[in-house]
N, C-alpha and C positions, 0 to 999 in steps of 0.2 A: 504494500499500499504506500502510495506517495506521501511525502511529508504533509502537504496541504490536507489530504484526506485524513491523516492521523490526527492533526490538530482539530478539525471539524468533528471527527468522531469523538474525540475526548470531550468536546463541548456538549455534545448530545448525551454522551454517557453521564456527564455531570448533571444535566437538566432532567434526565429521564424520570426520576421519582416525582418531580414537581410539574412535568410538562402539561399534563391535562389540567391541572389547576391554573397554571399560568395563562392558558388559552381558553378558559372556560367561558368567559364573557363573549369573546369573538366567536367562539364555537356556537354558543346558543343564539346569538343575534344574526350571524351571517353564514358561517362555514357549514353548519349542519344542512341547511337547505341546498347549498351548492353541492354537497356531497350526494344528496338525493338525486339531483339532476345529472350528476356525473355517472352514478351507478345505474341510473335508468337506461343508459345508453349501451350497457354491456351486451355483447353477443357471443355466442359460442359456448363450448363446454369447458375448455381448459383456460383458466384466467390467471394471470400473474399480476400481483400488486407489488409495485416497487416502493420502497420507503414506507413500510407498514407502520413504523413508529411504535406507538403504544397500542395500536389496534383500534384507532378511532373509526375506521370503516367496517369493522366487523358486523355491525348491525345492518349493513347494506349488501352484504354478500348474497349473491343468488343461491337459493337453497339446493338447486339441482346441478351446480357447477362443480368442477374439480378446481379447488383453490390452492394456489402456491403464493407465498408472500416472502419478501426479503427486506432486510435492513442491514446497514453496515455497522450500527451501534449495538454492541452486546447488551448494554443496559436497557436500551429501548426495546430490544427483542425480548429481554426478560420480562418487561412489563406487558408486552404483547402475549407472551407465553402464559403469564398469570391470567390475563383477561380471557385467553382462549379456553383455559380450564373453567373459569367461572361461568362463561357464557355457553360452554359446550359447542364451540365453533369448530367446523370441520375445515382445517386449513394446514398445509405443510409449511412450517416456518423455517427460513434459512438465513444464516449469517452470511451476507454476500454484499459486495459493492456493485452498484449499478453500472459503474465504469468497466467492470470486467465480470460479466455474467457467466456462471458455470452451467449453462444450458446449451442444448444443441440449436443449430439454426432451425428456424421455422417450427417452433415448438408450441406457441400460444395463440389461441384465437383472439383474445383481447389482452392488452397490457394496460394497466391503469395506475395512476399515481396522483396523489393530491398534495400540493405544496412541497414538492420534492426537489425540483431542479434549481431552486434558489440556493440549495446547499451542496450541489455537486460541483467539485472543484473544476472539472472539465466537462461542462454540460453537453457539448456537441459529441464528445466521446460516449457519454452515457446514452444520449439519444440514438446514436448509431447502433449501440448495443440493443436498444429496444427494437429498432428496425430489423436487426439480424435475427432475433429470436421470435419475431412475430411471423405468423404464417402468411403466405401469399394471399391477399384478399382480406387479411385480418386487420385489426384496428389498434391504435394507441390512443388512449384517452387521458388527457392531463388537465388538472385543475391547478392553475398557477397564478401567483401574483408577479406582475411584470412592470417594467419601467413605464411610467405614464407617457402618453403622447403629447401632453401639455408641457411646453418648455419650462414654465416656472416650476411646476411640480416636479418634473424630471430633474431639474438642476438641484432642487432640494433633496430629492431621493439620492442622487449621486453624492451629494455633500455628506449626508448622514450615514451612507452605506458602510464605510469602514468601521464606524462605532457599532452598528448593528451586527456586522460580521464578527467583530471582536467579542461581542456580548453573547450571541446566540449561534453564530456559525452560519447565518442565512443572509444571502444577498437580496436586497429589495429593488435592484436595478437591472435585472436580467432581461434580455430580448429573447424570450423563449420561443415566441412565434417564429421569428426570423431563424433561430437556430434549428427548429424542427423542419422548417422548409428546406434547409440545406442538407438534410439527411436522406434524400432519395425517395420520399414517400410520394405515391401517385396522387394523392389528394390531401390537402390540409385545409380545414375550415374552422372558423370560430363560431361557437354557439351564439345565436343572435341576442341572447339575454346577457351576454358577457358585458362588463363595464370597461372603463378605461384602465383599471389596474388588475382586476381579477378576470382572468380569461379561462374559458372552458374550451380546450383545444381538441379537435378530432382529427386524427391522421389515419389514412388508409393506405396500406401497403400494396 
């Protein structure tokens, strides 16, 4: 694992026991509804969730799908494992870096992630890995916060980004839509309900 990944992993390891509490207000007000919209778009039988974190998406897993989920933080994965037991969720959990997935090419019908690529040191490398393990005709679904298209807001986001990265390991100024368009997908579209900063991205291989 590269040095940048190790530093960010350690930050998430440190935050893992408190992560859900820290995001509880935003989760209740905004993120939960976005997660419902994201998971409503899932297709196929074999589904991969990247950046499973503490298991915030467990409640939205399709009951008839074969679920696999990964995270690169052992402590976040420990929280997810505990939640899996409490909720009796059927999912195979793996400690893995999205930048180097240990899966065969063309393995998954849908690959899904929520607020993940803000924390990936080499986001294009990670997105290319999603393309690789997605089946032909399959889809990648991402819910991400991105750099604002409004110059004043974007300037502010760029200015405070180093402090946010140092605190929690997440970038708030990523161009994830542009990045995924550079990865070879046949079709990339943005859900029409997306706002300026939160985007629901659908990519078809």
